[in-house]
DSSP file (Angstrom, degrees, kcal/mol; ACC not computed):
  #  RESIDUE AA STRUCTURE BP1 BP2  ACC     N-H-->O    O-->H-N    N-H-->O    O-->H-N    TCO  KAPPA ALPHA  PHI   PSI    X-CA   Y-CA   Z-CA
    1    1 A V              0   0    0      0, 0.0    32,-3.4     0, 0.0     2,-0.2   0.000 360.0 360.0 360.0 144.1  -21.9  -83.1  -37.0
    2    2 A S  B  >  -A   32   0A   0     30,-0.2     4,-2.3     1,-0.1    30,-0.3  -0.443 360.0-141.1 -65.6 131.4  -20.6  -84.5  -40.3
    3    3 A L  H  > S+     0   0    0     28,-2.6     4,-2.3     1,-0.2     5,-0.2   0.886 102.2  51.8 -62.7 -40.0  -18.8  -81.9  -42.3
    4    4 A E  H  > S+     0   0    0     27,-0.5     4,-2.4     2,-0.2    -1,-0.2   0.908 109.7  49.6 -63.7 -42.0  -20.3  -83.2  -45.6
    5    5 A E  H  > S+     0   0    0      1,-0.2     4,-2.5     2,-0.2    -2,-0.2   0.910 110.1  51.7 -62.0 -42.2  -23.8  -83.0  -44.1
    6    6 A L  H  X S+     0   0    0     -4,-2.3     4,-1.9     2,-0.2    -2,-0.2   0.922 111.1  46.4 -60.1 -46.3  -23.2  -79.4  -42.9
    7    7 A L  H  X S+     0   0    0     -4,-2.3     4,-1.0     2,-0.2    -1,-0.2   0.902 112.7  49.7 -66.0 -41.8  -22.0  -78.3  -46.3
    8    8 A K  H >X S+     0   0    0     -4,-2.4     4,-0.6     1,-0.2     3,-0.6   0.909 110.5  50.3 -62.9 -40.8  -24.9  -80.0  -48.1
    9    9 A K  H >< S+     0   0    0     -4,-2.5     3,-0.7     1,-0.2     4,-0.4   0.869 104.8  59.0 -61.8 -37.9  -27.4  -78.3  -45.7
   10   10 A S  H 3< S+     0   0    0     -4,-1.9    -1,-0.2     1,-0.2    -2,-0.2   0.787 113.5  37.4 -60.6 -28.9  -25.7  -75.0  -46.4
   11   11 A C  H XX S+     0   0    0     -4,-1.0     3,-1.9    -3,-0.6     4,-0.8   0.443  83.7 103.1-104.4  -3.1  -26.5  -75.3  -50.1
   12   12 A V  G X< S+     0   0    0     -3,-0.7     3,-0.7    -4,-0.6     4,-0.4   0.843  82.5  49.6 -57.4 -37.9  -30.0  -76.9  -50.0
   13   13 A T  G 34 S+     0   0    0     -4,-0.4    -1,-0.3     1,-0.2    -2,-0.1   0.625 112.2  50.6 -76.2 -10.1  -31.9  -73.7  -50.7
   14   14 A L  G <> S+     0   0    0     -3,-1.9     4,-2.6     2,-0.1     5,-0.2   0.507  82.6  91.0-101.1  -6.8  -29.6  -73.0  -53.7
   15   15 A L  H <X S+     0   0    0     -4,-0.8     4,-2.1    -3,-0.7    -2,-0.1   0.888  89.3  44.7 -61.9 -41.6  -29.8  -76.4  -55.4
   16   16 A I  H  > S+     0   0    0     -4,-0.4     4,-2.9     2,-0.2     5,-0.2   0.948 114.4  47.5 -69.8 -48.3  -32.8  -75.5  -57.6
   17   17 A P  H  > S+     0   0    0      0, 0.0     4,-1.6     0, 0.0    -2,-0.2   0.903 112.7  50.9 -58.1 -38.2  -31.4  -72.1  -58.7
   18   18 A I  H  <>S+     0   0    0     -4,-2.6     5,-2.5     2,-0.2     4,-0.3   0.925 112.4  46.2 -62.2 -44.4  -28.0  -73.7  -59.4
   19   19 A E  H ><5S+     0   0    0     -4,-2.1     3,-1.5    -5,-0.2    -1,-0.2   0.919 110.7  51.9 -65.5 -43.5  -29.7  -76.3  -61.5
   20   20 A L  H 3<5S+     0   0    0     -4,-2.9    -1,-0.2     1,-0.3    -2,-0.2   0.801 108.6  52.2 -63.9 -28.4  -31.9  -73.8  -63.4
   21   21 A R  T 3<5S-     0   0    0     -4,-1.6    -1,-0.3    -5,-0.2    37,-0.3   0.490 115.8-117.2 -85.0  -2.9  -28.7  -71.8  -64.2
   22   22 A G  T < 5 +     0   0    0     -3,-1.5    36,-2.3    -4,-0.3     2,-0.2   0.816  67.5 139.5  72.3  31.8  -27.0  -74.9  -65.6
   23   23 A Q      < -     0   0    0     -5,-2.5     2,-0.4    34,-0.2    -1,-0.2  -0.630  47.1-130.9-104.3 164.9  -24.3  -74.9  -63.0
   24   24 A E  E     -b   60   0B   0     35,-1.9    37,-3.0    -2,-0.2     2,-0.5  -0.961   9.5-155.1-118.5 133.3  -22.7  -77.8  -61.1
   25   25 A L  E     -b   61   0B   0     -2,-0.4     2,-0.5    35,-0.2    37,-0.2  -0.935  12.6-172.6-106.6 124.3  -22.2  -78.0  -57.4
   26   26 A I  E     -b   62   0B   0     35,-2.8    37,-2.9    -2,-0.5     2,-0.5  -0.973   2.2-173.7-120.5 126.0  -19.4  -80.3  -56.2
   27   27 A I  E     +b   63   0B   0     -2,-0.5     2,-0.5    35,-0.2    37,-0.2  -0.982   7.0 175.4-122.9 124.0  -18.8  -81.0  -52.5
   28   28 A R  E     +b   64   0B   0     35,-3.0    37,-1.4    -2,-0.5     2,-0.3  -0.925  23.5 141.5-127.9 105.8  -15.8  -83.0  -51.3
   29   29 A A        -     0   0    0     -2,-0.5     2,-0.3    35,-0.2   -25,-0.1  -0.999  23.1-176.3-147.5 145.2  -15.6  -83.1  -47.5
   30   30 A E        +     0   0    0     -2,-0.3     2,-0.1   -27,-0.1    -2,-0.0  -0.963  46.6  25.7-136.6 156.4  -14.6  -85.7  -44.9
   31   31 A G  S    S-     0   0    0     -2,-0.3   -28,-2.6     2,-0.0   -27,-0.5  -0.378  84.5 -54.2  93.7-170.1  -14.7  -85.7  -41.1
   32   32 A D  B     -A    2   0A   0    -30,-0.3     2,-0.5   -29,-0.1   -30,-0.2  -0.749  37.2-131.6-113.4 157.3  -16.6  -83.8  -38.5
   33   33 A F        -     0   0    0    -32,-3.4     2,-0.6    -2,-0.3    -2,-0.0  -0.921  12.4-164.7-110.1 132.6  -17.3  -80.2  -37.8
   34   34 A Y        +     0   0    0     -2,-0.5     2,-0.3     2,-0.1    -2,-0.0  -0.938  56.4  59.6-117.7 106.7  -16.9  -78.7  -34.3
   35   35 A G  S    S-     0   0    0     -2,-0.6    -2,-0.1   106,-0.0    85,-0.0  -0.961 102.2 -35.8 167.1-165.8  -18.6  -75.3  -34.1
   36   36 A D     >  -     0   0    0     -2,-0.3     4,-2.3     1,-0.2     5,-0.3  -0.744  50.8-168.8 -85.0 104.2  -22.0  -73.8  -34.5
   37   37 A P  H  > S+     0   0    0      0, 0.0     4,-2.2     0, 0.0    -1,-0.2   0.879  81.2  51.2 -65.7 -37.7  -23.5  -75.8  -37.4
   38   38 A A  H  > S+     0   0    0      2,-0.2     4,-1.7     1,-0.2     5,-0.1   0.952 115.9  38.7 -65.8 -49.6  -26.5  -73.4  -37.9
   39   39 A W  H  > S+     0   0    0      2,-0.2     4,-2.2     1,-0.2    -1,-0.2   0.884 116.1  52.0 -69.8 -38.2  -24.5  -70.2  -38.2
   40   40 A T  H  X S+     0   0    0     -4,-2.3     4,-2.6     1,-0.2     5,-0.2   0.886 107.4  53.3 -64.7 -37.6  -21.7  -71.8  -40.1
   41   41 A S  H  X S+     0   0    0     -4,-2.2     4,-2.5    -5,-0.3    -1,-0.2   0.897 107.9  51.0 -60.3 -41.5  -24.3  -73.2  -42.6
   42   42 A E  H  X S+     0   0    0     -4,-1.7     4,-1.9     2,-0.2    -2,-0.2   0.919 111.4  47.9 -62.6 -44.4  -25.6  -69.6  -43.0
   43   43 A A  H  X S+     0   0    0     -4,-2.2     4,-1.7     2,-0.2    -2,-0.2   0.936 113.6  45.6 -63.7 -47.5  -22.1  -68.3  -43.7
   44   44 A V  H  X S+     0   0    0     -4,-2.6     4,-2.6     1,-0.2     5,-0.2   0.915 110.9  54.3 -64.1 -43.3  -21.2  -71.0  -46.2
   45   45 A G  H  X S+     0   0    0     -4,-2.5     4,-2.4    -5,-0.2    -1,-0.2   0.880 105.7  53.1 -57.5 -40.1  -24.6  -70.6  -47.9
   46   46 A N  H  X S+     0   0    0     -4,-1.9     4,-1.7     2,-0.2    -1,-0.2   0.891 110.9  46.0 -64.1 -39.2  -24.0  -66.9  -48.4
   47   47 A M  H  X S+     0   0    0     -4,-1.7     4,-2.2     2,-0.2    -2,-0.2   0.905 112.3  49.6 -71.2 -40.5  -20.7  -67.5  -50.1
   48   48 A V  H  X S+     0   0    0     -4,-2.6     4,-2.8     2,-0.2    -2,-0.2   0.884 109.1  53.7 -64.9 -37.6  -22.1  -70.2  -52.3
   49   49 A K  H  X S+     0   0    0     -4,-2.4     4,-2.1    -5,-0.2    -1,-0.2   0.902 107.5  50.7 -61.1 -41.3  -24.9  -67.8  -53.3
   50   50 A N  H  X S+     0   0    0     -4,-1.7     4,-0.9     2,-0.2    -2,-0.2   0.922 111.4  47.8 -61.0 -44.9  -22.3  -65.2  -54.2
   51   51 A C  H >< S+     0   0    0     -4,-2.2     3,-0.9     1,-0.2     4,-0.3   0.926 110.1  52.3 -61.3 -45.5  -20.5  -67.8  -56.4
   52   52 A M  H >< S+     0   0    0     -4,-2.8     3,-1.0     1,-0.2    -1,-0.2   0.892 106.9  52.9 -57.3 -42.1  -23.8  -68.9  -58.0
   53   53 A E  H 3< S+     0   0    0     -4,-2.1    -1,-0.2     1,-0.2    -2,-0.2   0.701 115.7  40.1 -69.0 -19.8  -24.7  -65.3  -58.9
   54   54 A H  T << S+     0   0    0     -3,-0.9    27,-1.5    -4,-0.9    28,-0.3   0.203  95.1  92.0-117.3  14.8  -21.3  -64.8  -60.7
   55   55 A T  S <  S-     0   0    0     -3,-1.0    25,-0.1    -4,-0.3     3,-0.1  -0.935  71.0-129.5-111.7 131.1  -20.9  -68.1  -62.4
   56   56 A P    >   -     0   0    0      0, 0.0     3,-2.2     0, 0.0    23,-0.1  -0.235  40.0 -76.0 -74.4 166.1  -22.1  -68.6  -66.0
   57   57 A S  T 3  S+     0   0    0      1,-0.3   -35,-0.2   -34,-0.1   -34,-0.2  -0.354 123.9  29.2 -57.2 137.2  -24.3  -71.4  -67.3
   58   58 A G  T 3  S+     0   0    0    -36,-2.3    -1,-0.3     1,-0.3   -35,-0.2   0.337  99.6 118.7  87.9  -6.1  -22.2  -74.5  -67.6
   59   59 A G    <   -     0   0    0     -3,-2.2   -35,-1.9   -38,-0.2     2,-0.3  -0.209  54.3-130.7 -84.4 179.1  -19.9  -73.4  -64.8
   60   60 A H  E     -b   24   0B   0    -37,-0.2    19,-1.4    -3,-0.1     2,-0.4  -0.939   8.7-153.7-134.1 155.1  -19.2  -75.0  -61.5
   61   61 A I  E     -bC  25  78B   0    -37,-3.0   -35,-2.8    -2,-0.3     2,-0.4  -0.999  22.9-166.3-125.1 129.0  -19.0  -74.2  -57.8
   62   62 A R  E     -bC  26  77B   0     15,-2.9    15,-2.8    -2,-0.4     2,-0.5  -0.954  13.7-169.7-126.1 135.5  -16.8  -76.4  -55.7
   63   63 A I  E     +bC  27  76B   0    -37,-2.9   -35,-3.0    -2,-0.4     2,-0.3  -0.985  16.8 168.8-121.6 121.3  -16.4  -76.8  -52.0
   64   64 A V  E     -bC  28  75B   0     11,-2.4    11,-3.1    -2,-0.5     2,-0.3  -0.948  14.7-156.5-128.8 151.3  -13.5  -78.8  -50.7
   65   65 A T  E     - C   0  74B   0    -37,-1.4     2,-0.4    -2,-0.3     9,-0.2  -0.934   7.4-171.3-127.7 152.2  -12.1  -79.2  -47.2
   66   66 A K  E     - C   0  73B   0      7,-2.0     7,-3.5    -2,-0.3     2,-0.4  -0.995  10.8-156.1-138.9 139.8   -8.8  -80.1  -45.7
   67   67 A D  E     + C   0  72B   0     -2,-0.4     5,-0.2     5,-0.2    -2,-0.0  -0.938  18.3 162.1-119.0 137.4   -8.1  -80.9  -42.1
   68   68 A N        -     0   0    0      3,-1.9    -2,-0.0    -2,-0.4     0, 0.0  -0.885  55.1 -88.9-141.4 175.7   -4.9  -80.6  -40.2
   69   69 A P  S    S+     0   0    0      0, 0.0    74,-0.1     0, 0.0     3,-0.1   0.752 122.9  41.8 -62.4 -23.4   -3.9  -80.4  -36.5
   70   70 A L  S    S-     0   0    0      1,-0.3    73,-2.6    72,-0.1    74,-0.4   0.857 122.6 -10.2 -91.3 -39.3   -4.2  -76.5  -36.4
   71   71 A Y  E     - D   0 142B   0     71,-0.3    -3,-1.9    72,-0.1     2,-0.5  -0.982  55.4-113.6-157.2 163.6   -7.4  -75.8  -38.4
   72   72 A L  E     -CD  67 141B   0     69,-2.2    69,-2.6    -2,-0.3     2,-0.5  -0.923  32.6-150.1-101.0 125.6  -10.1  -77.0  -40.7
   73   73 A L  E     -CD  66 140B   0     -7,-3.5    -7,-2.0    -2,-0.5     2,-0.5  -0.866  13.0-174.4 -99.9 126.6   -9.9  -75.4  -44.2
   74   74 A I  E     -CD  65 139B   0     65,-2.5    65,-2.9    -2,-0.5     2,-0.5  -0.983   8.4-171.1-117.7 117.5  -13.1  -74.9  -46.2
   75   75 A K  E     -CD  64 138B   0    -11,-3.1   -11,-2.4    -2,-0.5     2,-0.5  -0.944   6.3-171.3-116.9 122.7  -12.4  -73.6  -49.7
   76   76 A I  E     +CD  63 137B   0     61,-2.8    61,-3.0    -2,-0.5     2,-0.3  -0.955  15.3 171.0-114.0 123.1  -15.3  -72.5  -51.9
   77   77 A T  E     -CD  62 136B   0    -15,-2.8   -15,-2.9    -2,-0.5     2,-0.3  -0.896  12.2-167.6-130.7 159.6  -14.3  -71.8  -55.5
   78   78 A D  E     -C   61   0B   0     57,-1.6   -17,-0.2    -2,-0.3   -26,-0.1  -0.911  29.9-128.6-139.3 169.8  -16.2  -71.0  -58.7
   79   79 A S  S    S+     0   0    0    -19,-1.4   -18,-0.1    -2,-0.3   -24,-0.0  -0.033  74.3 111.4-105.9  27.0  -15.5  -70.8  -62.5
   80   80 A G  S    S-     0   0    0    -20,-0.2    54,-0.6   -25,-0.1   -25,-0.2   0.109  88.9 -73.4 -87.4-157.5  -17.1  -67.3  -62.7
   81   81 A S        -     0   0    0    -27,-1.5   -26,-0.1    52,-0.2    -1,-0.0   0.626  64.7-145.1 -78.6 -14.7  -15.7  -63.9  -63.4
   82   82 A G        -     0   0    0     51,-0.3     2,-0.3   -28,-0.3    -1,-0.2  -0.265  37.0 -42.7  77.4-170.2  -14.0  -63.5  -60.0
   83   83 A F        -     0   0    0     51,-0.2     2,-0.1     1,-0.0    45,-0.1  -0.714  55.0-120.7 -96.5 143.5  -13.7  -60.2  -58.1
   84   84 A T     >  -     0   0    0     -2,-0.3     4,-2.3     1,-0.1     3,-0.1  -0.473  26.8-114.2 -75.7 156.8  -12.8  -56.9  -59.7
   85   85 A K  T  4 S+     0   0    0      1,-0.2    -1,-0.1     2,-0.2    -2,-0.0   0.857 118.0  49.8 -58.4 -36.8   -9.7  -55.2  -58.3
   86   86 A Q  T  4 S+     0   0    0      1,-0.2    -1,-0.2     2,-0.1     4,-0.2   0.860 113.9  43.4 -71.4 -36.8  -11.9  -52.4  -57.0
   87   87 A D  T >> S+     0   0    0      1,-0.2     3,-2.4     2,-0.1     4,-0.9   0.836  94.1  78.9 -79.4 -33.6  -14.4  -54.7  -55.3
   88   88 A L  G >< S+     0   0    0     -4,-2.3     3,-0.6     1,-0.3     4,-0.2   0.809  91.2  50.2 -53.5 -41.2  -11.9  -57.1  -53.6
   89   89 A P  G 34 S+     0   0    0      0, 0.0    -1,-0.3     0, 0.0    -2,-0.1   0.662 119.6  38.9 -70.5 -11.3  -10.9  -54.9  -50.7
   90   90 A H  G X4 S+     0   0    0     -3,-2.4     3,-2.5    -4,-0.2    -2,-0.2   0.471  77.9 104.0-117.3  -2.6  -14.5  -54.2  -49.8
   91   91 A I  T << S+     0   0    0     -4,-0.9    19,-0.2    -3,-0.6    20,-0.1   0.738  84.5  49.7 -63.3 -22.7  -16.5  -57.4  -50.3
   92   92 A F  T 3  S+     0   0    0     -4,-0.2     2,-0.3    -3,-0.1    -1,-0.3   0.345  87.0 110.6 -94.2   7.4  -16.8  -58.2  -46.6
   93   93 A E  S X  S-     0   0    0     -3,-2.5     3,-1.8     1,-0.1    18,-0.2  -0.645  79.6-104.1 -83.3 137.3  -18.0  -54.7  -45.7
   94   94 A R  T 3  S+     0   0    0     -2,-0.3    14,-0.2     1,-0.3     3,-0.1  -0.361 102.2   7.0 -62.0 135.6  -21.6  -54.3  -44.6
   95   95 A F  T 3  S+     0   0    0     12,-2.4     2,-0.4     1,-0.3    -1,-0.3   0.476  90.8 142.2  69.5   6.9  -23.9  -52.9  -47.4
   96   96 A Y    <   -     0   0    0     -3,-1.8     2,-0.5    11,-0.8    -1,-0.3  -0.657  31.9-167.0 -77.9 130.1  -21.2  -53.0  -50.0
   97   97 A R        -     0   0    0     -2,-0.4    -6,-0.0    -3,-0.1    -3,-0.0  -0.976  15.9-133.1-118.4 120.2  -22.5  -54.0  -53.4
   98   98 A G    >   -     0   0    0     -2,-0.5     3,-1.8     1,-0.1   -15,-0.0  -0.099  29.4 -97.9 -67.5 168.9  -19.9  -54.9  -56.0
   99   99 A Q  T 3  S+     0   0    0      1,-0.3    -1,-0.1   -15,-0.0    -2,-0.0   0.830 125.4  37.9 -55.1 -36.8  -19.9  -53.6  -59.5
  100  100 A N  T 3  S+     0   0    0      2,-0.0    -1,-0.3   -16,-0.0    -2,-0.1   0.015  87.2 146.8-107.1  26.4  -21.6  -56.7  -60.8
  101  101 A A    <   -     0   0    0     -3,-1.8    -4,-0.1     1,-0.1   -51,-0.0  -0.277  56.4-100.9 -65.4 147.6  -24.0  -57.3  -57.9
  102  102 A D    >   -     0   0    0      1,-0.1     3,-1.4     2,-0.0    -1,-0.1  -0.334  30.5-118.9 -59.5 147.6  -27.4  -58.7  -58.4
  103  103 A T  T 3  S+     0   0    0      1,-0.3    -1,-0.1    -3,-0.1    -2,-0.1   0.762 115.5  53.6 -64.6 -23.6  -30.1  -56.1  -58.4
  104  104 A D  T 3  S+     0   0    0      2,-0.0    -1,-0.3     0, 0.0     2,-0.1   0.555  84.2 117.3 -84.7  -8.5  -31.7  -57.8  -55.4
  105  105 A S    <   -     0   0    0     -3,-1.4    -8,-0.0     1,-0.1    -4,-0.0  -0.355  39.6-177.8 -67.1 136.0  -28.4  -57.7  -53.4
  106  106 A V        -     0   0    0     -2,-0.1    -1,-0.1   -10,-0.1    -9,-0.0   0.632  44.0-118.9-102.0 -23.9  -28.4  -55.6  -50.2
  107  107 A G  S    S+     0   0    0    -13,-0.1   -12,-2.4   -12,-0.1   -11,-0.8   0.781  84.5 102.4  91.3  29.7  -24.8  -56.2  -49.4
  108  108 A I     >  +     0   0    0    -14,-0.2     4,-2.6   -13,-0.2     5,-0.2   0.594  54.7  81.9-115.9 -15.0  -25.0  -58.0  -46.1
  109  109 A G  H  > S+     0   0    0      1,-0.2     4,-2.0     2,-0.2   -63,-0.1   0.920  98.6  37.5 -60.5 -49.4  -24.5  -61.7  -46.9
  110  110 A L  H  > S+     0   0    0      2,-0.2     4,-2.1     1,-0.2    -1,-0.2   0.833 115.4  54.5 -75.9 -30.6  -20.7  -61.7  -47.1
  111  111 A A  H  > S+     0   0    0    -18,-0.2     4,-1.9     2,-0.2    -2,-0.2   0.922 110.9  46.4 -64.4 -43.0  -20.4  -59.3  -44.1
  112  112 A L  H  X S+     0   0    0     -4,-2.6     4,-2.4     2,-0.2    -2,-0.2   0.905 109.7  54.8 -65.1 -41.5  -22.5  -61.6  -42.0
  113  113 A A  H  X S+     0   0    0     -4,-2.0     4,-2.2    -5,-0.2    -1,-0.2   0.918 107.7  49.4 -58.5 -44.2  -20.5  -64.6  -43.2
  114  114 A K  H  X S+     0   0    0     -4,-2.1     4,-2.6     1,-0.2     5,-0.2   0.913 110.4  49.7 -62.4 -43.7  -17.3  -62.9  -42.0
  115  115 A R  H  X S+     0   0    0     -4,-1.9     4,-2.2     1,-0.2    -1,-0.2   0.897 110.6  50.8 -62.2 -41.2  -18.8  -62.1  -38.6
  116  116 A I  H  X S+     0   0    0     -4,-2.4     4,-0.6     2,-0.2    -1,-0.2   0.921 113.1  44.6 -62.3 -45.7  -20.0  -65.7  -38.1
  117  117 A I  H ><>S+     0   0    0     -4,-2.2     5,-1.5     1,-0.2     3,-1.2   0.936 113.8  48.6 -66.8 -47.5  -16.6  -67.1  -39.0
  118  118 A I  H ><5S+     0   0    0     -4,-2.6     3,-1.7     1,-0.3    -1,-0.2   0.872 104.8  59.9 -61.9 -38.0  -14.6  -64.7  -36.8
  119  119 A A  H 3<5S+     0   0    0     -4,-2.2    -1,-0.3     1,-0.3    -2,-0.2   0.721 104.3  52.2 -63.8 -19.5  -16.9  -65.3  -33.9
  120  120 A Q  T <<5S-     0   0    0     -3,-1.2    -1,-0.3    -4,-0.6    -2,-0.2   0.007 127.4 -95.6-105.6  27.1  -15.9  -69.0  -34.0
  121  121 A N  T < 5S+     0   0    0     -3,-1.7    21,-1.5     1,-0.2     2,-0.2   0.862  87.0 126.0  64.1  37.2  -12.2  -68.3  -33.9
  122  122 A G  E   < -E  141   0B   0     -5,-1.5     2,-0.3    19,-0.2    19,-0.2  -0.662  50.2-140.2-118.6 175.4  -11.9  -68.5  -37.7
  123  123 A T  E     -E  140   0B   0     17,-2.3    17,-2.5    -2,-0.2     2,-0.4  -0.946  11.9-165.8-131.6 156.2  -10.5  -66.4  -40.5
  124  124 A I  E     +E  139   0B   0     -2,-0.3     2,-0.3    15,-0.2    15,-0.2  -0.998   9.7 170.9-142.6 140.3  -11.9  -65.8  -44.0
  125  125 A R  E     -E  138   0B   0     13,-1.6    13,-2.7    -2,-0.4     2,-0.4  -0.974  15.6-150.1-145.1 160.1  -10.4  -64.3  -47.0
  126  126 A A  E     +E  137   0B   0     -2,-0.3     2,-0.3    11,-0.2    11,-0.2  -0.975  25.4 144.5-132.1 145.6  -11.3  -63.9  -50.7
  127  127 A Y  E     -E  136   0B   0      9,-2.0     9,-2.2    -2,-0.4     2,-0.4  -0.957  48.3 -91.6-162.6 174.5   -9.2  -63.7  -53.8
  128  128 A N  E     -E  135   0B   0     -2,-0.3     7,-0.2     7,-0.2     6,-0.1  -0.838  23.1-150.1 -97.4 136.6   -9.2  -64.8  -57.5
  129  129 A H  E    S+     0   0B   0      5,-2.8     2,-0.3    -2,-0.4     5,-0.1   0.589  81.0  23.0 -86.3  -7.2   -7.6  -68.1  -58.3
  130  130 A K  E >  S-E  133   0B   0      3,-0.8     3,-1.9     4,-0.4    -1,-0.1  -0.982  86.7-105.2-150.1 161.6   -6.5  -67.1  -61.7
  131  131 A K  T 3  S+     0   0    0     -2,-0.3     3,-0.1     1,-0.3    -1,-0.1   0.844 116.5  46.1 -56.0 -39.2   -5.7  -63.8  -63.4
  132  132 A D  T 3  S-     0   0    0      1,-0.2    -1,-0.3    -3,-0.0     2,-0.3   0.123 122.8 -75.1 -97.3  21.6   -8.9  -63.7  -65.5
  133  133 A G  E <   + E   0 130B   0     -3,-1.9    -3,-0.8     1,-0.2   -51,-0.3  -0.768  60.9 144.0 128.1-167.9  -11.3  -64.7  -62.7
  134  134 A G  E     -     0   0B   0    -54,-0.6    -5,-2.8    -2,-0.3    -4,-0.4   0.755  46.3-124.0  88.2 102.2  -12.7  -67.4  -60.6
  135  135 A A  E     - E   0 128B   0     -7,-0.2   -57,-1.6   -53,-0.1     2,-0.4  -0.436  22.2-165.2 -77.9 147.7  -13.6  -66.5  -57.0
  136  136 A V  E     -DE  77 127B   0     -9,-2.2    -9,-2.0   -59,-0.2     2,-0.5  -0.993   7.6-170.6-132.9 127.0  -12.1  -68.2  -54.0
  137  137 A F  E     -DE  76 126B   0    -61,-3.0   -61,-2.8    -2,-0.4     2,-0.6  -0.983  11.8-166.9-111.2 125.1  -13.4  -68.0  -50.4
  138  138 A E  E     -DE  75 125B   0    -13,-2.7   -13,-1.6    -2,-0.5     2,-0.4  -0.950   4.3-173.7-119.3 114.7  -11.0  -69.6  -48.0
  139  139 A I  E     -DE  74 124B   0    -65,-2.9   -65,-2.5    -2,-0.6     2,-0.5  -0.899   5.2-168.6-108.3 133.5  -12.2  -70.2  -44.4
  140  140 A R  E     -DE  73 123B   0    -17,-2.5   -17,-2.3    -2,-0.4     2,-0.7  -0.984   3.6-165.3-121.7 121.2   -9.9  -71.5  -41.7
  141  141 A M  E     -DE  72 122B   0    -69,-2.6   -69,-2.2    -2,-0.5   -19,-0.2  -0.905  19.8-143.8-106.0 104.8  -11.6  -72.7  -38.5
  142  142 A Y  E     -D   71   0B   0    -21,-1.5   -71,-0.3    -2,-0.7   -72,-0.1  -0.406   4.3-146.2 -74.5 144.6   -8.8  -72.9  -35.8
  143  143 A K        -     0   0    0    -73,-2.6     2,-0.3     1,-0.1   -72,-0.1   0.605  67.7 -30.1 -89.1 -13.9   -9.0  -75.7  -33.3
  144  144 A G  S    S-     0   0    0    -74,-0.4     2,-0.2   -23,-0.1    -1,-0.1  -0.972  89.1 -40.5-179.6-175.5   -7.5  -73.9  -30.3
  145  145 A A              0   0    0     -2,-0.3    -2,-0.0     1,-0.1   -24,-0.0  -0.467 360.0 360.0 -69.6 138.9   -5.1  -71.2  -29.2
  146  146 A V              0   0    0     -2,-0.2    -1,-0.1    -4,-0.0   -76,-0.0   0.363 360.0 360.0-107.7 360.0   -1.9  -71.0  -31.1
């Protein structure tokens, strides 16, 4: 399946909320994806939803990919507030709700995303890309045994 198509499908239910919030979604991807497209789409969608909820009006959410012989990198970034120091070690824990979580949040989206990625021989990590914020989700989907 086309990687760009997969990422666009992952975000389709979020396009209207992103537009209503005055945010911009940017997707830059090339090549094909080898894995479970339905579950991977669910995982990516959960991370983009998290970015959307923490990015102010006028901000952006960006998904870029890089491919190399060992793994496919999917990097999701936003121009929002980023993760607090207290939340960062716990964001992939089931039922964990961060300090700035949406009132509707149950705390399972990012935990599910991590399980989906790990089940496909991948890794996922989160960090802030600058000192004053901006969330980064970095997924590596490994191509074989190393």
